N, C-alpha and C positions, 0 to 999 in steps of 0.2 A: 502494499498499499503507500511506502516511502515516495513512489513517482507522482502519488496524487497530492502530496502535501506540499504545494506552491500558493502562488498568488490567487490561483484560479478556484472557483466554488465549485463543488460537486454535489451531487445528487446520487445517492446509492440506492438501487431498488431491487427486490428479488424479484426474479423474473417470473415468478407464478405467486403473485400476491393479490389481495383484494382489499378495498378501501385504504389503500396505503398504509397499513398497519405495520409494515416492516420497511418503510421508507426513511432515509436518513438524508435531511436537507441540511446542505452545509454542515456536515458533522463536526465537532470538535475532535482532536485528534484520540482523546479517551473512548468516544464513541465507535471507532472504528472497531473495535473488540467485538461488537454486536454482528459482524459481519460474519457468517459462517457459510461461506460459499465452498459447494462440494459439485461434483458432475451432475447429481441428480438435482441439485436446488441451486443452480447458477444466480448469479446477480449480474446487475446491468451498472456500469458507470455514466452519468450524463452529467454534462457542462451545466451548471445553474445558470439559469436566465430569469431575471427580475421581468415580472410582469403579473398579469391577471392570470389565475390558475383556472383552468377547465378540467372537467371530469369526463371522461368517455368510456363508453362500453361499446364492445363489439361482438357480435356473434359470426362464427365461420362455420359453415356445414359444407362438408365434402368440399374443402379448399375454396370456397366462395362466400364472399361476406354477404350475409343474407339479411345483417340488420346493423345499424351502427346511431347511437345516440350520444350526442355531446351538450 
């Protein structure tokens, strides 16, 4: 995780999570210990962008987007 600790802000999110329950937004160094990424439960790192937050939900069926709400 050391390469993330610079002047940029980051958001860490479990790849499969709901309601942002396991999302760390611009975490303090101590909070990095909450990330337990393993092959079966990967995490993603996104650069933080300030602005209005939106929540989206999508349903995929047979590799096709069938519903989306934002």
